[in-house]
Structure formats: C-alpha cells, structure tokens
Phi, psi and omega in degrees: 000134193266358179082003182271151178295147182290334182271155178254132180256134178296345176277349188307309183303315179300314180300315183299317181297317180299317184281354183069024177269134183296335188263146177288347177242092187297139175278149184302323182293313178302319180293317178300321181292319176297313182296325177292321172295323183286333175291318177293325173299314183294319179290325175295320178298310181293329174296322181277326194247335184271118177304320188294301188293325180299320180289317179301314182287348175290343181268351181290161173303147185305321181294333181284316179299317186289322177296323178295313179305317189268003180070030178243006179227144358292148175278317181224163186299332184292338179299336184298340178304340176283351184266133175285151177294154165279131181256164184299328178299328181284345176259353179272158178053229179271001186299338179301326187294331176288347180268343186302137176247005176234168178283157185297336177289349179268359179275116186263339185206130176249141179235134175248125186249127175256047186233167177263035184290351173239165175296150173113359176065210188270003184302333182234133169286139182254136183245123175237146187244134179234139172273169177305316179305311175315303186294327185288322182286326181290317180295322176300310174310308179304316185292321177294315179293320181292329176304336179281328188259334189232152180240166180304133180095345178290147170243138189239124176287128178245121182249043186236149175285163170104007178294327184278350184249120177305124182081008171286165185298317180293319176303312177300324181285325173305311183293319176301314178298318179300319182298331179273356182082017174254181186224157177261154167243112184268139176230172178283127176303131184303322188270004181300126179082357172278133183277000000 
C-alpha cells in the first residue's frame, strides 16, 4: 500500500505539476516535502526583501538566521513557533509597505479589508498588495477548480464582489470561466449591507 488517499481528486494533476512530482496523483509525503521547501524559500525571500521581516528575523537565534540564509530552516513545521505573528497594526495604514517583497511599481492590486480576519478585531483596516504573478496564480487556481464544476458552455452564477475591479475576486473568476469556455451570470452578493 502506497499511503495515498484511495480517491482521486481532479486537482491532483495540477498540484503534482506545481510540486514537480512525476505522478498525477501526488503522495502526501511528496507534497509535504515540497511545502516545506517552498516555506524555506519564502522565509528566505522575506528575510532578504521585506523591511519588516528583515528587522524581525534579526532578533531570532543565530542558528535560525543562518539556517534561513542557507535555506535549511525550518527543519520541521514545529520550528515555526519561533517566528512572531503578524499583527493587524502591521497591515494597517501604510504598514503594508514594510511587508512588500517587490517594488511598489510591481503592485497590481491593492485590497482593503474591513474584517476581523486577524487578531485584534475591527480596530484596524488591513491593506494587502498583490503582484501580477499573484493574480495570475489565483486565476489559474480558479480555472483548475472551476474546471471540476463547470464545462464549456455552462453558465455560473457569481455572487462575489469585485467584478467591476480588474483583479478583484469576481473578475478573476469571470476570466477563469472564460478560459474554460463558460460564462458568468452576475448577481448581487447576498450579504451586502448585512452587519
């Protein structure tokens, strides 16, 4: 027995391709290894390019900083407990700029969130920045995911905000459906105006 799930998910070939795994049905150990490697690359990138994380990581133990520089840390997921959380104040106001790992001219979409999705409640508006690459990867995921649910010629009711804004969630979903040969039927989001 290989230790793989017995059912096949239509997203498996796409996930295997992202992970560089040869089999269209990625095994959990291969995906976990890829995830850990991707996490190491990401942490190294933010240490090198984000002013906020460069400062934060400077306070980590020397063995962690050296491991990050060499792409050898974290060794296991539990190592992440050494990294401090990002708090809402760091996403508020102009704080988002200190998180950027690309130049500001590479920011293709800004999103302002009035949600309590981070600790600290509604006290601070959060700002998130997305590059063209971020938006393209999100659109690719939407196309693969919608390909499981919709076929060419299908019409899909979209009850998400952002259709009028390039790079908004609904806009990305509409473009993903077009790639599949489907079309959108836009509706008013049900929760609009609900407190």
